[in-house]
Backbone of each chain as ProteinMPNN parsed JSONL, in Angstrom:
{"seq_chain_A": "XXXXXXXXXXXXXXXXXXXXXXXXXXXXXXXXXXXXXXXXXXXXXXXXXXXXXXXXXXXXXXXXXXXXXXXXXXXXXXXXXXXXXXXXXXXXXXXXXXXXXXXXXXXXXXXXXX", "coords_chain_A": {"N_chain_A": [[79.628, 149.406, 1.595], [78.766, 149.009, 4.945], [78.057, 151.668, 7.122], [77.942, 153.152, 10.296], [76.581, 155.732, 12.178], [76.733, 157.894, 14.942], [75.38, 160.644, 16.372], [74.995, 163.346, 18.664], [78.54, 163.123, 19.587], [78.873, 163.343, 22.258], [76.951, 164.074, 25.197], [75.54, 166.11, 27.66], [73.413, 166.339, 30.347], [70.872, 167.549, 32.641], [69.658, 165.744, 35.498], [66.662, 163.821, 35.193], [65.703, 164.557, 32.727], [64.131, 163.622, 29.634], [65.536, 161.634, 27.138], [66.837, 161.397, 23.794], [68.653, 159.302, 21.829], [70.533, 159.07, 18.901], [70.985, 157.009, 16.0], [72.327, 156.196, 12.911], [72.394, 154.409, 9.81], [73.948, 153.251, 6.789], [73.256, 151.263, 4.945], [70.277, 149.713, 4.379], [69.723, 147.042, 4.457], [69.586, 145.091, 6.823], [69.902, 142.608, 9.455], [69.457, 142.825, 12.166], [69.477, 145.28, 14.846], [71.403, 146.451, 17.502], [71.501, 147.912, 20.695], [73.931, 149.059, 22.957], [75.378, 149.511, 26.192], [78.2, 150.983, 27.71], [80.251, 151.14, 30.442], [83.022, 153.029, 31.8], [86.049, 151.404, 31.049], [84.915, 148.924, 31.152], [83.046, 145.979, 30.013], [80.671, 145.516, 27.261], [77.252, 146.063, 27.727], [74.345, 144.582, 26.708], [71.504, 146.315, 25.74], [69.092, 146.521, 24.216], [67.685, 144.641, 21.574], [66.703, 144.915, 18.278], [64.878, 143.38, 15.865], [64.957, 143.156, 12.257], [62.403, 143.109, 11.291], [60.921, 144.358, 13.167], [59.503, 147.288, 14.788], [59.902, 148.576, 17.168], [61.328, 148.23, 20.5], [61.038, 147.651, 23.976], [62.327, 148.217, 27.244], [61.967, 148.557, 30.476], [62.829, 151.802, 31.383], [63.746, 152.308, 28.903], [63.387, 152.702, 25.409], [63.58, 151.572, 22.172], [63.574, 152.399, 18.782], [63.136, 151.489, 15.328], [63.674, 152.432, 12.038], [63.926, 151.089, 9.225], [63.86, 151.712, 6.511], [64.63, 154.36, 6.306], [67.051, 154.185, 7.45], [67.553, 154.532, 10.234], [67.741, 154.596, 13.814], [66.467, 155.118, 17.071], [67.204, 155.602, 20.495], [65.379, 155.904, 23.286], [65.462, 157.366, 26.415], [63.816, 157.49, 29.337], [63.176, 159.861, 31.91], [65.898, 160.489, 32.922], [68.738, 159.381, 34.863], [71.542, 159.858, 37.129], [72.933, 157.435, 37.183], [72.637, 156.539, 34.625], [74.684, 157.5, 33.193], [77.116, 156.896, 30.848], [78.763, 155.321, 28.028], [77.032, 154.978, 25.046], [76.446, 152.65, 22.565], [75.497, 151.858, 19.248], [74.861, 149.116, 17.079], [74.827, 147.347, 14.019], [73.776, 144.384, 12.34], [74.211, 142.556, 9.422], [73.972, 141.351, 6.003], [76.186, 142.407, 4.752], [79.51, 141.891, 4.217], [79.385, 139.594, 5.711], [77.35, 137.7, 7.909], [78.167, 137.389, 10.458], [79.213, 139.65, 11.553], [79.172, 142.522, 13.618], [78.559, 145.877, 12.981], [79.728, 148.719, 14.327], [78.712, 151.921, 15.643], [80.469, 154.946, 16.604], [79.838, 155.576, 19.12], [78.135, 157.306, 21.851], [78.82, 159.481, 24.386], [77.256, 159.808, 27.373], [76.422, 162.027, 29.928], [74.799, 162.395, 32.895], [73.793, 164.782, 35.012], [73.531, 165.302, 38.534]], "CA_chain_A": [[80.108, 149.09, 2.934], [77.882, 149.562, 5.975], [78.62, 152.639, 8.069], [77.01, 153.504, 11.363], [76.931, 157.041, 12.713], [76.018, 158.35, 16.129], [75.586, 162.075, 16.588], [76.362, 163.852, 18.853], [79.493, 162.205, 20.214], [78.737, 163.467, 23.705], [75.76, 164.805, 25.628], [75.495, 166.333, 29.103], [72.057, 166.79, 30.648], [70.506, 167.438, 34.066], [68.849, 164.597, 35.874], [65.222, 163.917, 35.007], [65.323, 164.809, 31.338], [63.91, 162.522, 28.696], [66.609, 161.737, 26.157], [66.777, 160.648, 22.544], [69.962, 159.053, 21.24], [70.333, 158.76, 17.488], [71.889, 156.101, 15.298], [71.961, 156.065, 11.503], [73.207, 153.439, 9.088], [73.878, 153.58, 5.361], [72.648, 150.18, 4.166], [69.072, 149.292, 5.103], [69.605, 145.573, 4.459], [70.151, 144.597, 8.084], [69.17, 141.553, 10.153], [69.008, 143.403, 13.427], [70.236, 146.392, 15.411], [71.559, 146.245, 18.935], [71.993, 149.029, 21.489], [74.757, 148.643, 24.08], [75.886, 150.492, 27.142], [79.534, 150.634, 28.199], [80.835, 151.957, 31.498], [84.46, 153.164, 31.56], [86.914, 150.263, 31.322], [84.112, 147.694, 31.315], [82.53, 145.38, 28.794], [79.431, 146.052, 26.725], [76.01, 145.479, 28.214], [73.299, 144.688, 25.697], [70.297, 146.961, 26.258], [67.932, 146.147, 23.415], [67.897, 144.115, 20.228], [65.531, 145.067, 17.421], [64.98, 142.629, 14.615], [64.661, 143.977, 11.089], [60.954, 143.125, 11.066], [60.277, 145.053, 14.276], [59.572, 148.744, 14.769], [60.435, 149.058, 18.435], [61.48, 147.336, 21.627], [61.018, 148.401, 25.234], [62.806, 147.557, 28.453], [61.98, 149.534, 31.562], [62.802, 153.205, 30.944], [64.353, 152.391, 27.583], [62.588, 152.326, 24.243], [64.347, 151.731, 20.941], [62.777, 152.285, 17.555], [63.9, 151.212, 14.12], [63.08, 152.751, 10.74], [64.902, 150.516, 8.322], [63.846, 152.351, 5.2], [65.391, 155.608, 6.375], [68.354, 153.878, 8.042], [67.682, 155.22, 11.512], [67.223, 154.049, 15.056], [66.6, 156.014, 18.214], [67.077, 155.038, 21.841], [64.715, 156.876, 24.158], [65.662, 157.109, 27.835], [62.87, 158.303, 30.097], [63.524, 160.291, 33.271], [67.299, 160.094, 33.066], [69.324, 159.36, 36.212], [73.017, 159.859, 37.073], [73.397, 156.076, 36.893], [72.573, 156.292, 33.178], [75.91, 158.031, 32.601], [77.881, 155.812, 30.218], [78.813, 155.461, 26.568], [76.005, 154.159, 24.392], [76.824, 152.276, 21.199], [74.578, 151.048, 18.464], [75.557, 148.237, 16.145], [73.924, 146.634, 13.132], [74.269, 143.135, 11.754], [73.54, 142.342, 8.147], [74.708, 140.487, 5.082], [77.4, 143.03, 4.223], [80.747, 141.401, 4.815], [79.194, 138.392, 6.517], [76.322, 137.892, 8.933], [78.732, 137.286, 11.793], [79.822, 140.876, 12.022], [78.48, 143.717, 14.077], [79.186, 147.137, 12.6], [79.459, 149.636, 15.432], [78.935, 153.349, 15.623], [81.58, 155.335, 17.473], [79.336, 155.732, 20.483], [77.784, 158.606, 22.378], [79.071, 159.535, 25.819], [76.186, 160.506, 28.076], [76.631, 162.414, 31.318], [73.581, 162.897, 33.532], [74.237, 165.509, 36.207], [72.533, 165.325, 39.614]], "C_chain_A": [[79.215, 149.78, 3.957], [78.639, 150.528, 6.866], [77.537, 153.05, 9.044], [77.492, 154.785, 12.016], [76.091, 157.361, 13.932], [76.394, 159.813, 16.374], [74.563, 162.555, 17.621], [77.268, 162.804, 19.498], [79.386, 162.237, 21.729], [77.529, 164.336, 24.028], [75.78, 164.912, 27.139], [74.149, 166.965, 29.435], [71.827, 166.757, 32.154], [69.623, 166.224, 34.295], [67.36, 164.854, 35.62], [64.778, 164.161, 33.583], [65.044, 163.515, 30.592], [64.869, 162.707, 27.522], [66.318, 160.915, 24.917], [68.178, 160.54, 21.985], [69.74, 158.546, 19.819], [71.401, 157.836, 16.923], [71.407, 156.031, 13.851], [72.908, 155.092, 10.818], [72.938, 153.585, 7.591], [73.181, 152.513, 4.525], [71.468, 149.612, 4.954], [68.889, 147.776, 5.156], [70.276, 145.011, 5.699], [69.302, 143.462, 8.62], [68.626, 142.074, 11.476], [69.906, 144.558, 13.835], [70.251, 146.221, 16.92], [72.08, 147.533, 19.564], [72.738, 148.47, 22.7], [75.045, 149.843, 24.969], [77.262, 150.025, 27.578], [79.963, 151.64, 29.25], [82.343, 151.976, 31.314], [85.251, 151.924, 31.964], [86.191, 148.939, 31.454], [83.697, 147.134, 29.966], [81.244, 146.042, 28.344], [78.245, 145.304, 27.324], [74.944, 145.673, 27.148], [72.038, 145.259, 26.335], [69.054, 146.461, 25.531], [68.394, 145.628, 22.071], [66.618, 144.307, 19.449], [65.773, 144.278, 16.146], [64.549, 143.523, 13.453], [63.165, 144.09, 10.829], [60.208, 143.91, 12.142], [60.417, 146.566, 14.123], [60.14, 149.296, 16.067], [60.518, 147.943, 19.459], [61.554, 148.19, 22.885], [61.577, 147.543, 26.347], [62.901, 148.608, 29.544], [61.849, 150.955, 31.042], [63.368, 153.4, 29.532], [63.363, 151.954, 26.508], [63.427, 152.581, 23.001], [63.42, 151.537, 19.759], [63.696, 152.06, 16.364], [63.077, 151.609, 12.903], [64.093, 152.314, 9.69], [64.997, 151.286, 7.013], [64.649, 153.647, 5.187], [66.76, 155.397, 7.011], [68.574, 154.555, 9.38], [67.104, 154.403, 12.661], [67.389, 155.106, 16.135], [66.449, 155.205, 19.493], [66.536, 156.142, 22.732], [64.934, 156.453, 25.607], [64.749, 158.057, 28.606], [63.433, 158.64, 31.475], [64.952, 159.907, 33.632], [67.794, 160.261, 34.505], [70.848, 159.398, 36.098], [73.604, 158.486, 36.75], [73.306, 155.715, 35.418], [73.826, 156.798, 32.474], [76.788, 156.875, 32.12], [78.049, 156.183, 28.743], [77.814, 154.478, 25.971], [76.416, 153.915, 22.938], [75.666, 151.561, 20.517], [75.383, 150.256, 17.45], [74.524, 147.517, 15.296], [74.6, 145.372, 12.627], [73.484, 142.88, 10.492], [74.404, 141.512, 7.24], [76.008, 141.105, 4.562], [78.615, 142.495, 4.96], [80.584, 140.162, 5.678], [78.261, 138.634, 7.687], [76.88, 137.801, 10.345], [79.079, 138.637, 12.393], [78.812, 141.898, 12.516], [79.263, 144.923, 13.574], [78.759, 148.184, 13.621], [79.517, 151.086, 15.001], [80.057, 153.684, 16.606], [81.139, 155.596, 18.899], [78.997, 157.168, 20.835], [77.966, 158.579, 23.887], [78.022, 160.415, 26.48], [76.591, 160.793, 29.507], [75.327, 162.989, 31.836], [73.99, 163.497, 34.873], [73.149, 165.557, 37.272], [71.986, 166.737, 39.838]], "O_chain_A": [[78.939, 150.975, 3.854], [79.747, 150.229, 7.313], [76.383, 153.265, 8.675], [78.665, 154.911, 12.366], [74.884, 157.124, 13.949], [77.561, 160.157, 16.557], [73.383, 162.227, 17.5], [76.811, 161.735, 19.902], [79.76, 161.28, 22.406], [77.138, 165.208, 23.252], [76.01, 163.92, 27.83], [73.785, 167.999, 28.874], [72.508, 166.022, 32.869], [68.936, 165.75, 33.39], [66.869, 165.966, 35.812], [63.602, 163.99, 33.26], [65.627, 162.468, 30.873], [64.994, 163.805, 26.98], [65.649, 159.883, 24.972], [68.823, 161.549, 21.698], [68.875, 157.707, 19.57], [72.564, 157.882, 17.323], [70.219, 155.83, 13.596], [74.073, 154.967, 11.195], [71.85, 153.986, 7.177], [72.579, 152.83, 3.499], [71.64, 149.095, 6.058], [67.987, 147.287, 5.835], [71.4, 144.513, 5.635], [68.121, 143.354, 8.289], [67.487, 141.798, 11.852], [70.961, 144.784, 13.241], [69.237, 145.887, 17.533], [72.99, 148.168, 19.031], [72.269, 147.553, 23.375], [74.968, 151.001, 24.557], [77.483, 148.834, 27.793], [80.032, 152.841, 28.987], [82.901, 151.045, 30.734], [85.134, 151.45, 33.094], [86.797, 147.936, 31.831], [83.958, 147.727, 28.919], [80.778, 147.003, 28.955], [78.243, 144.076, 27.412], [74.671, 146.799, 26.733], [71.56, 144.748, 27.348], [68.085, 146.032, 26.158], [69.372, 146.114, 21.503], [65.549, 143.903, 19.909], [66.76, 144.493, 15.443], [63.861, 144.524, 13.65], [62.71, 145.057, 10.218], [58.996, 144.104, 12.04], [61.31, 147.061, 13.435], [60.78, 150.348, 16.077], [59.899, 146.887, 19.33], [62.066, 149.309, 22.862], [61.353, 146.334, 26.408], [63.803, 149.447, 29.537], [60.888, 151.285, 30.347], [63.453, 154.524, 29.038], [62.616, 150.988, 26.668], [63.929, 153.688, 22.804], [62.59, 150.628, 19.74], [64.879, 152.401, 16.397], [61.933, 151.184, 12.749], [64.993, 153.067, 9.318], [66.086, 151.485, 6.476], [65.272, 153.991, 4.183], [67.548, 156.339, 7.101], [69.651, 155.091, 9.639], [66.144, 153.648, 12.513], [68.337, 155.891, 16.111], [65.672, 154.253, 19.56], [67.167, 157.185, 22.905], [64.63, 155.321, 25.983], [64.898, 159.276, 28.531], [64.08, 157.813, 32.118], [65.183, 159.103, 34.534], [67.348, 161.136, 35.247], [71.392, 159.005, 35.066], [74.653, 158.39, 36.115], [73.844, 154.69, 35.0], [74.009, 156.549, 31.283], [77.152, 155.992, 32.897], [77.551, 157.208, 28.279], [77.765, 153.307, 26.346], [76.694, 154.851, 22.188], [74.953, 150.768, 21.132], [76.455, 150.681, 17.02], [73.47, 147.122, 15.793], [75.823, 145.302, 12.503], [72.256, 142.971, 10.476], [75.454, 141.019, 7.652], [76.842, 140.4, 3.993], [78.729, 142.632, 6.178], [81.542, 139.721, 6.312], [78.365, 139.649, 8.376], [76.181, 138.091, 11.316], [79.223, 138.759, 13.61], [77.756, 142.107, 11.92], [80.484, 144.985, 13.722], [77.575, 148.491, 13.756], [80.277, 151.445, 14.102], [80.532, 152.82, 17.343], [81.968, 155.812, 19.784], [79.488, 158.115, 20.22], [77.356, 157.769, 24.584], [77.913, 161.605, 26.187], [77.051, 159.9, 30.219], [74.807, 163.958, 31.283], [74.474, 162.791, 35.758], [71.986, 165.818, 36.966], [71.138, 166.94, 40.707]]}, "seq_chain_B": "XXXXXXXXXXXXXXXXXXXXXXXXXXXXXXXXXXXXXXXXXXXXXXXXXXXXXXXXXXXXXXXXXXXXXXXXXXXXXXXXXXXXXXXXXXXXXXXXXXXXXXXXXXXXXXXXXXX", "coords_chain_B": {"N_chain_B": [[70.628, 132.777, 32.554], [72.86, 135.069, 31.326], [75.614, 135.309, 31.029], [78.944, 136.079, 30.211], [82.141, 135.186, 30.955], [85.432, 136.421, 31.675], [88.889, 135.941, 32.034], [92.289, 136.856, 32.753], [91.244, 139.81, 34.663], [92.91, 141.968, 34.466], [96.051, 142.363, 32.83], [99.491, 142.508, 32.676], [102.194, 142.464, 30.583], [105.436, 141.664, 29.3], [107.229, 142.308, 26.236], [108.391, 139.972, 25.415], [107.072, 137.961, 26.584], [104.808, 135.11, 26.965], [101.407, 134.733, 27.111], [97.98, 133.981, 28.041], [94.561, 134.702, 27.309], [91.359, 134.05, 28.673], [88.045, 132.947, 27.993], [84.677, 132.262, 28.812], [81.492, 130.746, 28.422], [78.216, 129.668, 29.347], [75.829, 129.384, 28.04], [75.082, 127.812, 26.033], [75.707, 128.754, 23.577], [76.832, 128.82, 20.155], [78.562, 130.341, 18.786], [81.442, 132.326, 19.101], [83.413, 135.177, 19.911], [86.275, 137.314, 19.494], [87.181, 140.587, 20.345], [88.944, 143.674, 19.958], [89.513, 146.632, 21.756], [90.355, 149.926, 21.672], [91.029, 152.916, 23.559], [88.291, 155.127, 23.736], [87.234, 154.295, 21.338], [85.153, 152.263, 19.171], [84.533, 148.687, 19.59], [86.697, 146.438, 17.796], [86.413, 143.819, 15.571], [88.155, 140.747, 15.876], [88.42, 137.862, 15.718], [86.221, 135.145, 14.814], [84.547, 132.348, 15.988], [82.692, 129.622, 14.929], [80.662, 127.031, 15.801], [82.892, 125.816, 16.938], [84.853, 126.105, 15.053], [87.189, 128.147, 13.355], [85.936, 130.887, 11.785], [86.19, 133.47, 10.925], [88.954, 135.542, 10.495], [90.168, 138.553, 11.039], [92.408, 139.508, 9.538], [94.392, 139.492, 11.52], [97.465, 139.977, 13.258], [99.921, 137.345, 13.542], [100.909, 137.061, 16.086], [98.845, 136.973, 17.774], [96.909, 134.312, 18.731], [94.12, 132.45, 18.348], [92.042, 130.047, 20.067], [89.7, 127.424, 20.317], [88.761, 125.284, 22.453], [86.452, 123.877, 23.231], [82.856, 124.083, 22.973], [82.178, 125.92, 24.893], [84.301, 127.408, 25.654], [86.836, 129.783, 25.017], [89.984, 130.775, 23.966], [92.684, 133.156, 23.885], [95.789, 133.273, 22.737], [98.813, 134.862, 23.434], [101.767, 136.266, 22.17], [104.95, 137.684, 21.974], [104.102, 140.384, 21.861], [103.414, 143.847, 20.985], [103.844, 147.209, 22.259], [101.723, 148.744, 21.215], [99.673, 146.981, 21.136], [98.386, 147.083, 23.479], [95.326, 147.252, 25.077], [91.741, 146.959, 25.61], [90.489, 143.777, 25.716], [87.849, 142.077, 24.457], [85.496, 139.51, 24.849], [82.845, 137.799, 23.233], [79.639, 136.212, 22.81], [77.184, 134.412, 20.868], [74.033, 132.937, 19.96], [74.164, 131.809, 17.445], [75.692, 132.331, 14.211], [74.315, 132.817, 11.982], [71.914, 134.509, 9.908], [69.356, 136.272, 11.631], [67.685, 136.786, 14.784], [69.934, 136.972, 16.539], [71.434, 137.77, 19.441], [74.315, 139.436, 20.592], [76.338, 138.763, 23.364], [78.449, 140.261, 25.667], [81.551, 139.869, 27.429], [83.222, 141.082, 30.459], [85.734, 141.92, 29.773], [89.347, 141.982, 29.308], [91.878, 143.925, 30.509], [94.678, 144.727, 28.89], [98.094, 145.4, 29.161], [101.021, 146.109, 27.53], [104.4, 146.079, 28.077]], "CA_chain_B": [[71.965, 133.323, 32.778], [73.406, 135.602, 30.087], [76.918, 135.788, 31.443], [80.205, 135.692, 29.591], [83.198, 135.518, 31.901], [86.765, 136.543, 31.114], [90.01, 136.018, 32.973], [92.197, 137.69, 33.941], [90.655, 141.136, 34.448], [94.018, 142.826, 34.076], [97.257, 141.622, 32.507], [100.641, 143.286, 32.246], [103.177, 141.524, 30.064], [106.517, 142.194, 28.507], [107.154, 141.991, 24.808], [108.905, 138.625, 25.149], [106.262, 136.989, 27.326], [103.669, 134.392, 26.397], [100.29, 134.687, 28.034], [96.709, 133.625, 27.41], [93.297, 135.207, 27.824], [90.344, 133.003, 28.67], [86.651, 133.386, 27.929], [83.794, 131.127, 29.008], [80.045, 130.99, 28.475], [77.449, 128.446, 29.567], [74.498, 129.648, 27.509], [74.852, 126.922, 24.901], [75.956, 129.475, 22.329], [77.747, 128.117, 19.27], [79.44, 131.325, 18.164], [82.202, 133.114, 20.062], [84.108, 136.262, 19.222], [87.249, 138.172, 20.155], [87.261, 141.963, 19.895], [89.947, 144.548, 20.569], [88.975, 147.973, 21.872], [91.233, 150.987, 22.141], [90.315, 153.958, 24.3], [87.391, 156.034, 23.025], [86.909, 153.729, 20.026], [84.286, 151.086, 19.286], [85.249, 147.408, 19.469], [87.069, 145.964, 16.457], [86.376, 142.366, 15.512], [89.415, 140.069, 15.556], [88.184, 136.475, 15.319], [84.921, 134.543, 15.074], [84.449, 130.893, 15.952], [81.339, 129.113, 14.762], [80.696, 125.573, 16.02], [84.268, 125.477, 17.318], [85.764, 126.281, 13.935], [87.485, 129.532, 13.059], [85.233, 131.28, 10.561], [86.68, 134.783, 10.513], [90.188, 136.129, 11.036], [90.189, 139.867, 10.418], [93.807, 139.859, 9.223], [95.05, 139.776, 12.788], [98.857, 139.478, 13.264], [100.064, 135.978, 14.072], [101.268, 137.073, 17.5], [97.583, 136.629, 18.438], [96.519, 132.986, 18.265], [92.915, 132.013, 19.042], [91.805, 128.609, 20.218], [88.379, 127.115, 20.853], [88.868, 123.874, 22.842], [85.114, 123.3, 23.201], [81.837, 125.093, 22.625], [81.982, 126.879, 25.986], [85.567, 128.023, 26.034], [87.592, 130.441, 23.959], [91.244, 131.314, 24.453], [93.488, 133.969, 22.979], [97.186, 133.134, 23.133], [99.549, 136.082, 23.108], [103.216, 136.027, 22.14], [105.755, 138.721, 21.315], [103.24, 141.528, 21.567], [103.981, 145.176, 20.911], [103.123, 148.154, 23.13], [100.477, 149.216, 20.592], [98.632, 145.97, 21.34], [97.705, 147.387, 24.744], [93.921, 147.553, 24.785], [90.751, 146.122, 26.283], [90.129, 142.657, 24.858], [86.495, 141.667, 24.792], [84.964, 138.266, 24.306], [81.388, 137.821, 23.097], [79.055, 134.987, 22.273], [75.807, 134.483, 20.389], [73.469, 131.617, 19.733], [74.672, 131.337, 16.162], [76.15, 133.466, 13.414], [73.497, 132.925, 10.781], [70.965, 135.609, 9.985], [68.323, 136.039, 12.622], [67.728, 137.721, 15.909], [70.922, 136.509, 17.496], [71.995, 138.854, 20.224], [75.657, 139.174, 21.1], [76.561, 139.064, 24.765], [79.86, 140.55, 25.872], [82.157, 139.727, 28.735], [83.712, 142.325, 31.064], [86.987, 142.326, 29.15], [90.671, 141.914, 29.944], [92.69, 145.112, 30.22], [96.036, 144.271, 28.619], [99.141, 146.407, 29.023], [102.274, 145.523, 27.049], [105.483, 147.004, 28.439]], "C_chain_B": [[72.545, 133.771, 31.439], [74.814, 136.104, 30.324], [78.045, 135.186, 30.606], [81.302, 136.122, 30.567], [84.54, 135.553, 31.197], [87.786, 136.621, 32.24], [91.311, 136.148, 32.198], [91.507, 139.025, 33.64], [91.706, 142.117, 33.947], [95.23, 141.945, 33.796], [98.315, 142.608, 32.049], [101.693, 142.287, 31.773], [104.254, 142.253, 29.277], [106.441, 141.696, 27.079], [107.667, 140.592, 24.489], [108.069, 137.541, 25.832], [105.278, 136.248, 26.437], [102.592, 134.315, 27.464], [99.026, 134.286, 27.273], [95.549, 134.322, 28.1], [92.253, 134.102, 27.686], [88.952, 133.604, 28.695], [85.77, 132.15, 28.058], [82.335, 131.573, 29.002], [79.336, 129.654, 28.622], [76.011, 128.654, 29.141], [74.161, 128.718, 26.351], [75.04, 127.605, 23.56], [76.994, 128.745, 21.488], [78.672, 129.064, 18.516], [80.129, 132.131, 19.249], [83.15, 134.032, 19.313], [85.191, 136.854, 20.118], [87.229, 139.543, 19.49], [88.412, 142.644, 20.624], [89.355, 145.954, 20.607], [90.018, 148.908, 22.445], [90.375, 152.086, 22.767], [89.521, 154.867, 23.353], [87.073, 155.584, 21.596], [85.917, 152.595, 20.21], [85.115, 149.801, 19.187], [85.538, 147.061, 18.01], [87.106, 144.438, 16.491], [87.741, 141.812, 15.139], [89.137, 138.689, 14.967], [86.737, 136.09, 15.629], [85.068, 133.039, 14.99], [82.975, 130.52, 15.852], [81.391, 127.596, 14.843], [82.137, 125.084, 16.154], [85.26, 125.545, 16.173], [85.965, 127.773, 13.667], [86.823, 129.903, 11.733], [85.678, 132.64, 10.049], [87.966, 135.109, 11.25], [90.321, 137.455, 10.305], [91.616, 140.344, 10.192], [94.579, 140.271, 10.466], [96.476, 139.23, 12.746], [98.973, 138.141, 13.979], [100.518, 135.938, 15.522], [100.021, 136.88, 18.385], [97.112, 135.29, 17.862], [95.278, 132.527, 19.017], [92.82, 130.492, 19.098], [90.428, 128.404, 20.812], [88.359, 125.634, 21.224], [87.523, 123.152, 22.886], [84.106, 124.421, 23.036], [81.637, 126.147, 23.698], [83.192, 127.756, 26.246], [86.282, 128.599, 24.817], [88.846, 131.041, 24.583], [91.865, 132.23, 23.407], [94.913, 133.934, 23.508], [97.976, 134.307, 22.572], [101.04, 135.813, 23.171], [103.898, 137.151, 21.372], [104.91, 139.93, 20.916], [104.032, 142.831, 21.563], [103.218, 146.121, 21.837], [101.805, 148.636, 22.533], [99.352, 148.18, 20.666], [97.911, 146.162, 22.676], [96.301, 147.878, 24.447], [93.033, 146.757, 25.731], [90.337, 145.024, 25.305], [88.806, 142.077, 25.355], [86.145, 140.364, 24.103], [83.447, 138.404, 24.221], [80.916, 136.463, 22.609], [77.648, 135.266, 21.766], [75.335, 133.076, 20.071], [74.022, 130.993, 18.46], [75.214, 132.536, 15.413], [75.276, 133.691, 12.194], [72.504, 134.069, 10.97], [69.837, 135.245, 10.938], [68.514, 136.962, 13.799], [68.709, 137.278, 16.967], [71.616, 137.695, 18.138], [73.395, 138.477, 20.652], [75.754, 139.637, 22.546], [78.065, 139.19, 24.997], [80.292, 140.256, 27.303], [82.683, 141.059, 29.239], [85.043, 142.794, 30.501], [88.22, 142.039, 29.994], [91.441, 143.152, 29.52], [94.134, 144.666, 30.099], [96.969, 145.458, 28.451], [100.431, 145.69, 28.628], [103.399, 146.522, 27.304], [106.765, 146.673, 27.68]], "O_chain_B": [[72.705, 132.962, 30.525], [75.176, 137.193, 29.877], [78.093, 133.985, 30.337], [81.375, 137.288, 30.954], [84.768, 134.813, 30.24], [87.57, 137.279, 33.258], [91.43, 135.608, 31.098], [91.222, 139.327, 32.481], [91.428, 142.98, 33.116], [95.42, 140.912, 34.439], [98.083, 143.429, 31.162], [102.038, 141.359, 32.506], [104.019, 143.303, 28.678], [105.684, 140.779, 26.76], [107.406, 140.075, 23.403], [108.334, 136.35, 25.672], [104.955, 136.677, 25.329], [102.846, 133.881, 28.588], [99.001, 134.254, 26.042], [95.553, 134.508, 29.317], [92.259, 133.33, 26.728], [88.71, 134.63, 29.33], [86.076, 131.106, 27.482], [81.995, 132.641, 29.511], [79.787, 128.637, 28.095], [75.084, 128.167, 29.788], [73.086, 128.818, 25.759], [74.591, 127.104, 22.529], [77.918, 128.129, 22.021], [79.478, 128.624, 17.695], [79.49, 132.57, 20.205], [83.627, 133.707, 18.226], [85.049, 136.892, 21.34], [87.256, 139.663, 18.265], [88.8, 142.261, 21.728], [88.77, 146.418, 19.628], [90.506, 148.712, 23.559], [89.169, 152.17, 22.536], [90.021, 155.308, 22.317], [86.689, 156.395, 20.753], [85.84, 152.017, 21.294], [86.265, 149.832, 18.748], [84.742, 147.346, 17.114], [87.761, 143.845, 17.349], [88.406, 142.31, 14.231], [89.567, 138.383, 13.855], [86.113, 136.614, 16.552], [85.644, 132.514, 14.037], [82.131, 131.032, 16.588], [82.078, 126.949, 14.053], [82.535, 124.08, 15.562], [86.395, 125.089, 16.311], [85.021, 128.559, 13.744], [87.113, 129.311, 10.694], [85.553, 132.926, 8.858], [88.054, 134.97, 12.47], [90.558, 137.485, 9.098], [91.987, 141.443, 10.602], [95.315, 141.258, 10.467], [96.687, 138.125, 12.246], [98.216, 137.847, 14.904], [100.51, 134.869, 16.133], [100.135, 136.652, 19.589], [96.94, 135.155, 16.651], [95.362, 132.239, 20.211], [93.421, 129.769, 18.303], [90.028, 129.134, 21.719], [87.979, 124.803, 20.398], [87.454, 121.954, 22.612], [84.482, 125.591, 22.967], [80.992, 127.165, 23.448], [83.106, 128.739, 26.982], [86.327, 127.993, 23.747], [88.777, 131.728, 25.602], [91.609, 132.099, 22.211], [95.215, 134.479, 24.57], [97.831, 134.688, 21.411], [101.523, 135.199, 24.122], [103.483, 137.518, 20.273], [104.992, 140.427, 19.793], [105.155, 142.905, 22.062], [102.061, 145.858, 22.164], [100.861, 148.91, 23.274], [98.212, 148.47, 20.302], [96.933, 145.47, 22.959], [96.109, 148.806, 23.661], [93.521, 145.979, 26.551], [89.886, 145.312, 24.197], [88.674, 141.654, 26.503], [86.46, 140.149, 22.932], [82.838, 139.065, 25.063], [81.69, 135.671, 22.07], [77.004, 136.231, 22.179], [76.133, 132.149, 19.933], [74.309, 129.797, 18.412], [75.196, 133.651, 15.936], [75.477, 134.652, 11.452], [72.294, 134.533, 12.09], [69.423, 134.09, 11.041], [69.401, 137.816, 13.802], [68.374, 137.212, 18.15], [72.28, 138.498, 17.483], [73.647, 137.334, 21.033], [75.321, 140.732, 22.905], [78.846, 138.337, 24.576], [79.513, 140.376, 28.249], [82.604, 142.063, 28.531], [85.443, 143.937, 30.722], [88.147, 141.879, 31.212], [91.636, 143.401, 28.33], [94.75, 144.271, 31.089], [96.682, 146.394, 27.705], [100.874, 144.772, 29.317], [103.366, 147.654, 26.82], [107.78, 147.348, 27.86]]}, "name": "protein", "num_of_chains": 2, "seq": "XXXXXXXXXXXXXXXXXXXXXXXXXXXXXXXXXXXXXXXXXXXXXXXXXXXXXXXXXXXXXXXXXXXXXXXXXXXXXXXXXXXXXXXXXXXXXXXXXXXXXXXXXXXXXXXXXXXXXXXXXXXXXXXXXXXXXXXXXXXXXXXXXXXXXXXXXXXXXXXXXXXXXXXXXXXXXXXXXXXXXXXXXXXXXXXXXXXXXXXXXXXXXXXXXXXXXXXXXXXXXXXXXXXXX"}
């Protein structure tokens, strides 16, 4: 059974720091991995999708990498801003239990202090 | 346009009421999903529709009844809910459900409170 872990559960940093958010998964047989952002009481915003054949994806100040063999992904946030404060979730999709399903980590709550 | 819309934004209902949640997307996606999310937890999958047919029911109680009238619209009918069903209900869509780089797009959610 696929399990996704995000450690730490929460992180508080001063503005301007470069951040690395970690995601690990137990079964390397995945189709893709998706990073989401969720503001309190809101829906999920898709940040980046990495296909299983890719090593990384970039969007603005965000860069996500994928190492399938070791079951790890990192989300790098450059020059963090207070507006980056949110919960960040990673999710993988693979053949385990059906290709329709996303298996989510529990999320990491990020607070960027001005 | 990568927008999934959901109505209403908030819903308060009694345990004897019948209500419906609505979800719409105009991206031409053929897969649509309902998730339930409790506070400080990740979303939990409830139902998946693929090409307007129910493909997954994650053993959801029958007081939740999904419906997919067409490829753009997804409803969740609610009847005789319990207070523990209070949660954020999220709708999502993707191009397909088959393996591949299909990204899921989520709506803003409906905050449901059962009194």
